C-alpha positions in Angstrom: -50.3 -30.0 19.6 -47.9 -27.0 19.2 -48.8 -24.0 21.4 -49.9 -21.0 19.8 -46.8 -18.4 20.0 -46.5 -15.7 18.2 -42.5 -14.8 17.1 -39.7 -17.3 18.4 -39.2 -18.2 21.9 -35.6 -18.3 23.2 -35.6 -20.6 26.1 -32.8 -20.3 28.6 -32.5 -23.2 30.5 -34.1 -25.9 28.3 -33.2 -28.9 29.8 -34.3 -27.9 33.1 -37.0 -29.8 34.5 -39.9 -27.5 33.6 -37.6 -26.4 30.7 -38.4 -30.0 29.1 -42.0 -30.4 29.6 -42.8 -26.7 28.1 -40.3 -28.0 25.2 -42.4 -31.0 24.5 -45.3 -28.4 23.7 -43.6 -26.6 20.9 -42.8 -27.5 17.7 -38.8 -26.9 17.2 -39.3 -23.7 14.5 -40.5 -22.3 17.9 -37.7 -21.8 19.7 -34.3 -22.0 20.5 -33.2 -23.5 23.5 -29.6 -23.5 25.4 -28.4 -26.0 28.2 -25.3 -25.2 30.3 -23.9 -28.8 32.0 -26.0 -31.5 30.5 -26.2 -31.8 26.9 -30.1 -32.4 25.0 -30.3 -32.8 21.5 -31.4 -29.9 19.7 -30.0 -27.7 22.0 -27.1 -25.4 22.3 -24.5 -24.8 24.9 -24.5 -22.0 26.8 -22.6 -20.9 29.7 -23.5 -17.2 31.2 -20.6 -17.3 33.2 -18.2 -17.4 30.4 -20.2 -16.4 27.1 -22.5 -13.8 25.7 -25.9 -14.6 24.7 -25.5 -14.3 21.4 -22.2 -16.0 21.2 -24.5 -19.2 21.4 -27.9 -18.2 19.5 -27.0 -15.8 17.0 -29.2 -12.7 16.1 -30.8 -12.2 19.1 -33.4 -10.1 17.1 -34.7 -13.3 15.9 -36.3 -13.7 19.2 -39.7 -12.2 20.1 -39.3 -13.5 24.1 -36.9 -14.8 25.9 -37.7 -17.1 29.0 -35.1 -17.5 31.6 -35.2 -21.0 33.3 -31.6 -20.8 33.4 -29.5 -21.2 36.8 -28.9 -23.1 39.5 -32.0 -24.5 41.2 -30.4 -26.0 44.6 -30.4 -24.0 47.4 -27.9 -26.0 49.4 -25.8 -25.8 45.9 -26.3 -22.2 46.1 -25.2 -21.8 49.3 -22.1 -24.5 49.4 -20.4 -22.5 46.6 -21.6 -18.8 47.0 -19.4 -17.4 44.7 -20.6 -19.8 41.8 -24.0 -19.4 42.4 -23.5 -15.5 42.6 -21.7 -15.9 39.0 -24.5 -18.0 37.4 -27.6 -16.8 39.1 -27.2 -12.9 39.1 -23.8 -11.9 37.6 -24.3 -14.2 34.5 -28.1 -13.5 34.4 -27.7 -9.8 34.4 -25.5 -9.8 31.6 -27.9 -12.1 29.7 -30.7 -9.5 30.6 -28.6 -6.7 29.4 -27.9 -8.5 25.7 -31.9 -9.2 25.9 -32.9 -5.4 26.2 -30.4 -4.0 23.7 -31.7 -6.2 21.1 -35.2 -5.0 22.4 -36.0 -8.5 23.5 -38.4 -8.5 26.5 -37.1 -11.2 29.2 -39.8 -13.5 30.9 -37.7 -13.9 34.4 -38.6 -17.3 36.6 -38.3 -16.4 40.1 -38.9 -18.6 43.2 -41.1 -18.8 46.1 -38.0 -18.4 48.3 -37.7 -14.4 48.1 -40.2 -14.6 51.2 -39.3 -15.6 54.4 -41.7 -17.8 55.4 -43.1 -16.4 58.7 -46.5 -15.4 57.4 -47.8 -17.5 54.2 -50.3 -16.8 51.5 -48.4 -14.4 49.7 -49.9 -11.6 47.8 -47.4 -9.7 45.2 -48.0 -6.7 47.2 -46.1 -8.6 50.1 -43.0 -7.4 50.7 -39.9 -9.8 49.9 -37.6 -10.9 53.0 -35.2 -14.0 51.6 -33.7 -15.8 54.4 -31.9 -18.3 51.8 -29.1 -17.2 49.9 -30.9 -18.9 46.6 -33.9 -16.2 47.7 -31.3 -13.5 47.9 -30.0 -14.0 44.2 -33.6 -14.1 42.6 -34.6 -11.0 44.3 -31.5 -9.3 43.4 -32.5 -9.9 39.7 -35.9 -9.1 40.2 -34.7 -5.8 41.5 -32.5 -5.5 38.5 -35.2 -5.6 36.2 -37.6 -3.2 38.0 -34.5 -0.9 37.6 -33.9 -1.1 34.0 -36.7 -2.0 32.1 -40.6 -2.3 32.7 -40.9 -4.5 29.6 -40.6 -7.9 31.1 -42.7 -10.4 33.4 -41.4 -12.2 37.1 -43.5 -15.5 37.7 -42.2 -16.2 41.3 -42.4 -20.2 41.2 -43.8 -22.7 44.0 -42.7 -26.2 44.4 -43.3 -28.0 41.2 -43.8 -31.6 40.9 -44.1 -34.2 38.5 -46.0 -37.4 37.5 -43.3 -40.0 36.1 -41.3 -42.3 38.8 -38.0 -41.1 38.5 -38.3 -37.3 38.0 -37.5 -36.4 41.6 -40.3 -34.7 42.4 -42.6 -34.4 45.2 -45.2 -36.9 44.7 -43.1 -39.6 42.7 -40.4 -39.9 45.1 -42.7 -40.9 48.0 -44.1 -43.5 45.8 -41.3 -46.0 46.1 -41.4 -45.6 49.8 -45.5 -46.0 50.4 -44.7 -49.5 48.3 -42.3 -50.6 50.9 -44.3 -49.9 53.5 -43.0 -48.7 57.6 -42.6 -45.4 59.0 -42.8 -42.3 56.6 -40.8 -39.3 58.8 -42.4 -36.3 56.7 -42.8 -32.3 57.9 -45.8 -30.9 58.7 -45.4 -27.7 59.3 -43.6 -26.7 56.0 -46.3 -25.2 53.9 -45.9 -24.4 50.2 -48.3 -24.1 46.9 -47.5 -27.0 45.2 -47.8 -26.9 41.6 -47.9 -29.4 38.5 -45.4 -29.1 35.8 -48.1 -29.2 33.3 -49.8 -26.3 34.8 -46.6 -24.7 35.0 -46.4 -24.8 31.0 -49.6 -23.2 30.7 -48.7 -21.0 32.9 -45.8 -19.7 30.7 -46.7 -20.1 27.4 -50.1 -18.1 28.1 -47.8 -15.2 29.4 -45.5 -15.4 26.7 -48.6 -15.2 24.5 -50.3 -12.8 26.0 -47.4 -10.5 27.0 -48.3 -10.0 30.9 -46.4 -7.6 32.1 -45.1 -7.4 36.2 -44.6 -9.5 38.7 -46.9 -12.6 39.4 -46.7 -15.6 41.5 -47.3 -19.1 39.9 -48.1 -21.9 42.3 -51.2 -24.2 42.6 -54.6 -23.3 43.8 -53.9 -24.5 47.4 -51.4 -24.1 50.5 -50.6 -27.5 51.9 -48.4 -28.6 54.3 -45.5 -31.7 53.2 -47.8 -33.9 55.7 -50.7 -32.8 54.0 -49.7 -33.8 50.3 -48.3 -37.1 51.9 -51.8 -37.8 52.8 -53.7 -36.8 49.6 -51.4 -39.1 47.8 -52.1 -42.1 50.7 -55.6 -41.9 50.7 -55.5 -42.5 46.9 -52.8 -45.1 46.9 -55.3 -46.8 49.6 -58.4 -46.9 47.4 -56.5 -48.8 45.3 -54.8 -51.3 47.1 -53.7 -51.9 51.0 -50.4 -50.0 52.2 -48.9 -50.1 55.5 -47.6 -47.2 56.0 -47.3 -45.2 59.3 -46.7 -41.3 58.9 -44.6 -40.1 61.6 -44.9 -35.9 61.7 -41.8 -33.8 62.2 -40.7 -30.1 61.5 -38.8 -29.2 58.0 -35.7 -28.2 60.1 -35.4 -31.0 61.6 -33.7 -32.1 58.5 -30.4 -31.8 57.8 -30.1 -28.4 55.2 -27.3 -26.1 55.2 -29.4 -23.1 55.8 -32.6 -23.0 57.9 -35.3 -23.7 55.1 -38.7 -21.1 55.8 -42.1 -22.8 57.0 -44.8 -21.0 54.8 -44.0 -19.8 51.7 -47.6 -20.4 50.1 -49.0 -18.0 47.8 -51.7 -16.4 46.0 -51.9 -16.5 42.4 -55.4 -14.7 42.4 -53.2 -12.0 40.5 -52.3 -14.7 37.6 -55.3 -16.2 37.4 -57.0 -12.9 36.6 -54.4 -12.1 34.1 -54.3 -15.4 32.2 -57.7 -17.2 33.1 -55.3 -19.5 35.2 -56.9 -22.5 36.7 -54.0 -24.9 38.2 -55.1 -28.9 39.4 -55.9 -29.4 43.3 -53.1 -32.1 44.8 -56.1 -34.4 45.1 -57.7 -34.6 42.0 -53.6 -35.3 40.4 -53.2 -37.6 43.3 -56.4 -39.5 41.4 -55.2 -39.1 38.3 -51.7 -40.5 39.5 -53.4 -43.8 40.5 -55.9 -44.0 38.5 -53.1 -44.4 35.4 -51.7 -47.6 37.5 
């Protein structure tokens, strides 16, 4: 069933994980979507480092709003090639925003939980960002740019997104094959975040577009959880269906090899967005129950 949007939505980064799920909820008449590297049927190619937006999508005045999902969203990739990620995640997106605003198209920019340093957790929109990852620095730079050039925008700081399809590369579905194999499962017990199901992300993005809320909002799940707590929630539901021989081994997130030290607790409060759009994302426990019930 198509979502009730007013006007046409420009989805930049439609080939992303969230983008593909969002487009599945719309009719082709409701949007134009772009990709950069991964060609997708029905989308148009747009490289924000070498093209102007109108070259790819035509008259920008045809769009009511633009959703900005494009960019390099992998922290390790960003720091391995900082010049490239700066060109994509900051310079290119600033040009996109400039083109959109010149055409009177308000942007909805998807930022990240990683604008925070992870020292506190349970962050609200009034907490001061202090990123320790280059990716977070780049996201915050775009946030600050938007604040400086317009009031007609929305920023959604996105928490860790998970899906429910085997092979989608997300949190719970990545664990399932390892659980089936059995043995030891090493998992960080100190890193905390606010994991959110991709369908709930899509619900929120569409409601934000429809209701035209403006400002900075946190978009995450209803609870702050550690990776270990997420794994244990999944194991509880798997064991309710069949026995598995898995031993969980707690560790610290920075025991793993990353290009940069990972922030420990980037959990976020979602009260502000919930009040604005009636947002009520599902709990991890309920998702895990549904996941196993479908198998």
